[in-house]
N, CA, C and O atoms as a GROMACS GRO file, in nm:
protein
  268
    1MET      N    1  10.053  17.954   6.735
    1MET     CA    2  10.204  17.890   6.719
    1MET      C    3  10.191  17.748   6.872
    1MET      O    4  10.142  17.748   6.985
    2ALA      N    5  10.258  17.655   6.796
    2ALA     CA    6  10.218  17.535   6.874
    2ALA      C    7  10.423  17.586   6.999
    2ALA      O    8  10.528  17.652   6.998
    3SER      N    9  10.336  17.481   7.080
    3SER     CA   10  10.470  17.543   7.234
    3SER      C   11  10.593  17.507   7.161
    3SER      O   12  10.592  17.532   7.040
    4PRO      N   13  10.700  17.453   7.214
    4PRO     CA   14  10.861  17.364   7.196
    4PRO      C   15  10.816  17.205   7.128
    4PRO      O   16  10.820  17.144   7.021
    5ALA      N   17  10.759  17.182   7.310
    5ALA     CA   18  10.770  17.072   7.293
    5ALA      C   19  10.614  16.960   7.205
    5ALA      O   20  10.591  16.840   7.189
    6GLY      N   21  10.551  17.082   7.174
    6GLY     CA   22  10.423  17.065   7.042
    6GLY      C   23  10.495  17.063   6.924
    6GLY      O   24  10.440  16.986   6.845
    7ARG      N   25  10.601  17.116   6.876
    7ARG     CA   26  10.674  17.091   6.750
    7ARG      C   27  10.746  16.968   6.800
    7ARG      O   28  10.719  16.863   6.741
    8ALA      N   29  10.849  16.964   6.918
    8ALA     CA   30  10.892  16.818   6.902
    8ALA      C   31  10.788  16.719   6.856
    8ALA      O   32  10.790  16.652   6.752
    9ALA      N   33  10.695  16.722   6.954
    9ALA     CA   34  10.634  16.550   6.939
    9ALA      C   35  10.632  16.606   6.776
    9ALA      O   36  10.697  16.528   6.706
   10LEU      N   37  10.595  16.682   6.724
   10LEU     CA   38  10.551  16.654   6.545
   10LEU      C   39  10.664  16.620   6.482
   10LEU      O   40  10.654  16.562   6.375
   11VAL      N   41  10.745  16.638   6.516
   11VAL     CA   42  10.877  16.610   6.467
   11VAL      C   43  10.912  16.458   6.455
   11VAL      O   44  10.928  16.393   6.352
   12VAL      N   45  10.920  16.417   6.591
   12VAL     CA   46  10.947  16.299   6.666
   12VAL      C   47  10.853  16.205   6.610
   12VAL      O   48  10.890  16.089   6.588
   13ILE      N   49  10.684  16.259   6.575
   13ILE     CA   50  10.563  16.138   6.471
   13ILE      C   51  10.615  16.162   6.340
   13ILE      O   52  10.624  16.051   6.288
   14SER      N   53  10.655  16.250   6.259
   14SER     CA   54  10.656  16.240   6.160
   14SER      C   55  10.782  16.187   6.082
   14SER      O   56  10.788  16.170   5.960
   15ILE      N   57  10.866  16.169   6.160
   15ILE     CA   58  11.015  16.114   6.128
   15ILE      C   59  10.993  15.912   6.159
   15ILE      O   60  11.059  15.828   6.098
   16VAL      N   61  10.866  15.877   6.285
   16VAL     CA   62  10.818  15.729   6.293
   16VAL      C   63  10.714  15.728   6.184
   16VAL      O   64  10.648  15.625   6.178
   17GLN      N   65  10.695  15.800   6.119
   17GLN     CA   66  10.560  15.799   5.957
   17GLN      C   67  10.642  15.832   5.838
   17GLN      O   68  10.591  15.845   5.726
   18VAL      N   69  10.812  15.850   5.871
   18VAL     CA   70  10.875  15.819   5.738
   18VAL      C   71  10.953  15.709   5.730
   18VAL      O   72  11.002  15.658   5.629
   19ALA      N   73  10.964  15.667   5.874
   19ALA     CA   74  11.028  15.615   5.901
   19ALA      C   75  10.985  15.461   5.845
   19ALA      O   76  11.057  15.375   5.794
   20PHE      N   77  10.827  15.458   5.878
   20PHE     CA   78  10.737  15.336   5.898
   20PHE      C   79  10.701  15.322   5.730
   20PHE      O   80  10.604  15.260   5.687
   21ALA      N   81  10.785  15.383   5.660
   21ALA     CA   82  10.686  15.378   5.469
   21ALA      C   83  10.835  15.308   5.461
   21ALA      O   84  10.861  15.196   5.418
   22ILE      N   85  10.908  15.388   5.504
   22ILE     CA   86  11.075  15.301   5.437
   22ILE      C   87  11.094  15.173   5.459
   22ILE      O   88  11.154  15.108   5.373
   23VAL      N   89  11.042  15.106   5.591
   23VAL     CA   90  11.068  14.982   5.615
   23VAL      C   91  10.885  14.895   5.511
   23VAL      O   92  10.858  14.776   5.524
   24ALA      N   93  10.844  14.942   5.470
   24ALA     CA   94  10.744  14.891   5.418
   24ALA      C   95  10.737  14.874   5.286
   24ALA      O   96  10.679  14.788   5.220
   25PHE      N   97  10.844  15.026   5.234
   25PHE     CA   98  10.918  15.006   5.067
   25PHE      C   99  11.031  14.883   5.080
   25PHE      O  100  11.074  14.791   5.010
   26ARG      N  101  11.043  14.912   5.149
   26ARG     CA  102  11.202  14.804   5.173
   26ARG      C  103  11.153  14.681   5.177
   26ARG      O  104  11.223  14.592   5.130
   27ASP      N  105  11.053  14.657   5.222
   27ASP     CA  106  10.984  14.486   5.247
   27ASP      C  107  10.954  14.474   5.102
   27ASP      O  108  11.008  14.402   5.019
   28LEU      N  109  10.862  14.555   5.089
   28LEU     CA  110  10.784  14.524   4.972
   28LEU      C  111  10.898  14.512   4.798
   28LEU      O  112  10.880  14.446   4.696
   29ALA      N  113  10.994  14.596   4.834
   29ALA     CA  114  11.104  14.580   4.694
   29ALA      C  115  11.189  14.405   4.668
   29ALA      O  116  11.226  14.328   4.580
   30GLN      N  117  11.182  14.429   4.873
   30GLN     CA  118  11.292  14.290   4.857
   30GLN      C  119  11.188  14.123   4.890
   30GLN      O  120  11.254  14.024   4.922
   31ARG      N  121  11.063  14.111   4.882
   31ARG     CA  122  10.999  14.008   4.940
   31ARG      C  123  10.901  13.971   4.724
   31ARG      O  124  10.840  14.036   4.640
   32ARG      N  125  10.950  13.829   4.744
   32ARG     CA  126  10.903  13.806   4.690
   32ARG      C  127  10.767  13.814   4.594
   32ARG      O  128  10.674  13.871   4.649
   33ALA      N  129  10.737  13.758   4.440
   33ALA     CA  130  10.571  13.854   4.412
   33ALA      C  131  10.508  13.756   4.525
   33ALA      O  132  10.453  13.791   4.630
   34GLU      N  133  10.527  13.637   4.480
   34GLU     CA  134  10.409  13.526   4.579
   34GLU      C  135  10.392  13.509   4.707
   34GLU      O  136  10.315  13.429   4.761
   35GLU      N  137  10.488  13.611   4.773
   35GLU     CA  138  10.452  13.658   4.918
   35GLU      C  139  10.351  13.790   4.911
   35GLU      O  140  10.282  13.810   5.010
   36ILE      N  141  10.341  13.876   4.805
   36ILE     CA  142  10.262  14.003   4.817
   36ILE      C  143  10.109  13.951   4.725
   36ILE      O  144  10.070  13.883   4.630
   37ARG      N  145  10.088  13.993   4.777
   37ARG     CA  146   9.902  13.962   4.756
   37ARG      C  147   9.832  14.069   4.653
   37ARG      O  148   9.791  14.171   4.709
   38GLY      N  149   9.815  14.062   4.539
   38GLY     CA  150   9.803  14.171   4.478
   38GLY      C  151   9.969  14.233   4.367
   38GLY      O  152  10.086  14.212   4.398
   39PRO      N  153   9.919  14.306   4.246
   39PRO     CA  154  10.060  14.323   4.201
   39PRO      C  155  10.130  14.412   4.328
   39PRO      O  156  10.072  14.474   4.418
   40ARG      N  157  10.240  14.400   4.308
   40ARG     CA  158  10.335  14.481   4.349
   40ARG      C  159  10.323  14.640   4.271
   40ARG      O  160  10.308  14.721   4.362
   41PRO      N  161  10.324  14.700   4.162
   41PRO     CA  162  10.269  14.847   4.158
   41PRO      C  163  10.193  14.868   4.265
   41PRO      O  164  10.242  14.942   4.350
   42ALA      N  165  10.069  14.817   4.290
   42ALA     CA  166   9.947  14.840   4.342
   42ALA      C  167   9.913  14.918   4.496
   42ALA      O  168   9.831  14.991   4.551
   43TRP      N  169  10.092  14.810   4.526
   43TRP     CA  170  10.047  14.906   4.670
   43TRP      C  171  10.179  15.028   4.719
   43TRP      O  172  10.207  15.065   4.833
   44ILE      N  173  10.239  15.069   4.590
   44ILE     CA  174  10.327  15.188   4.608
   44ILE      C  175  10.257  15.293   4.639
   44ILE      O  176  10.303  15.365   4.728
   45PRO      N  177  10.112  15.333   4.569
   45PRO     CA  178  10.088  15.453   4.641
   45PRO      C  179   9.956  15.447   4.760
   45PRO      O  180   9.891  15.544   4.800
   46VAL      N  181   9.938  15.255   4.814
   46VAL     CA  182   9.894  15.289   4.927
   46VAL      C  183   9.994  15.299   5.012
   46VAL      O  184   9.977  15.355   5.121
   47ILE      N  185  10.101  15.251   4.978
   47ILE     CA  186  10.224  15.259   5.086
   47ILE      C  187  10.248  15.442   5.147
   47ILE      O  188  10.310  15.486   5.243
   48LEU      N  189  10.174  15.506   5.047
   48LEU     CA  190  10.196  15.670   5.053
   48LEU      C  191  10.099  15.698   5.189
   48LEU      O  192  10.150  15.771   5.275
   49VAL      N  193   9.994  15.657   5.209
   49VAL     CA  194   9.891  15.734   5.284
   49VAL      C  195   9.923  15.715   5.419
   49VAL      O  196   9.917  15.608   5.479
   50ASN      N  197   9.972  15.867   5.481
   50ASN     CA  198  10.042  15.842   5.605
   50ASN      C  199   9.958  15.740   5.705
   50ASN      O  200   9.836  15.755   5.713
   51TRP      N  201  10.012  15.657   5.766
   51TRP     CA  202  10.036  15.570   5.879
   51TRP      C  203   9.938  15.478   5.787
   51TRP      O  204   9.981  15.366   5.760
   52ILE      N  205   9.841  15.505   5.748
   52ILE     CA  206   9.699  15.345   5.672
   52ILE      C  207   9.722  15.296   5.605
   52ILE      O  208   9.642  15.207   5.576
   53GLY      N  209   9.894  15.315   5.492
   53GLY     CA  210   9.924  15.253   5.404
   53GLY      C  211  10.004  15.172   5.402
   53GLY      O  212  10.006  15.070   5.333
   54PRO      N  213  10.089  15.217   5.489
   54PRO     CA  214  10.238  15.091   5.536
   54PRO      C  215  10.143  15.008   5.626
   54PRO      O  216  10.109  14.917   5.550
   55ALA      N  217  10.078  14.987   5.750
   55ALA     CA  218   9.997  14.926   5.794
   55ALA      C  219   9.933  14.832   5.628
   55ALA      O  220   9.981  14.755   5.545
   56ALA      N  221   9.832  14.884   5.648
   56ALA     CA  222   9.749  14.822   5.518
   56ALA      C  223   9.855  14.719   5.489
   56ALA      O  224   9.832  14.600   5.513
   57TYR      N  225  10.012  14.771   5.422
   57TYR     CA  226  10.063  14.651   5.295
   57TYR      C  227  10.088  14.560   5.464
   57TYR      O  228  10.027  14.454   5.452
   58PHE      N  229  10.119  14.564   5.530
   58PHE     CA  230  10.152  14.500   5.628
   58PHE      C  231  10.068  14.427   5.660
   58PHE      O  232  10.102  14.327   5.596
   59VAL      N  233   9.941  14.388   5.737
   59VAL     CA  234   9.845  14.367   5.721
   59VAL      C  235   9.761  14.253   5.549
   59VAL      O  236   9.747  14.131   5.538
   60PHE      N  237   9.737  14.328   5.484
   60PHE     CA  238   9.687  14.270   5.417
   60PHE      C  239   9.742  14.249   5.291
   60PHE      O  240   9.684  14.197   5.196
   61GLY      N  241   9.844  14.287   5.295
   61GLY     CA  242   9.952  14.273   5.135
   61GLY      C  243  10.082  14.233   5.141
   61GLY      O  244  10.152  14.254   5.042
   62VAL      N  245  10.155  14.150   5.291
   62VAL     CA  246  10.246  14.068   5.322
   62VAL      C  247  10.171  13.883   5.292
   62VAL      O  248  10.114  13.856   5.397
   63ARG      N  249  10.160  13.790   5.216
   63ARG     CA  250  10.121  13.663   5.245
   63ARG      C  251  10.176  13.593   5.362
   63ARG      O  252  10.299  13.596   5.361
   64ARG      N  253  10.116  13.518   5.484
   64ARG     CA  254  10.184  13.493   5.565
   64ARG      C  255  10.219  13.387   5.534
   64ARG      O  256  10.144  13.339   5.450
   65SER      N  257  10.347  13.285   5.578
   65SER     CA  258  10.284  13.102   5.582
   65SER      C  259  10.227  13.057   5.686
   65SER      O  260  10.193  13.094   5.798
   66THR      N  261  10.225  12.952   5.607
   66THR     CA  262  10.136  12.894   5.759
   66THR      C  263  10.178  12.781   5.815
   66THR      O  264  10.100  12.697   5.859
   67ARG      N  265  10.322  12.769   5.819
   67ARG     CA  266  10.462  12.706   5.880
   67ARG      C  267  10.414  12.630   6.006
   67ARG      O  268  10.495  12.570   6.076
   0.00000   0.00000   0.00000
């Protein structure tokens, strides 16, 4: 069994991970198609991959303007 501190840390990390995915999904839904690399539906399963998916979406999926 994990210690109470270990369980608390796991809960906090899980909440942050889920929040990161929610932020990525919300951004994907609100962004114009021209601002996303690749088809929007392809990013849905990517974002579902723990930590790596949302990070990959923000790093590789979002087109940055060069203003």
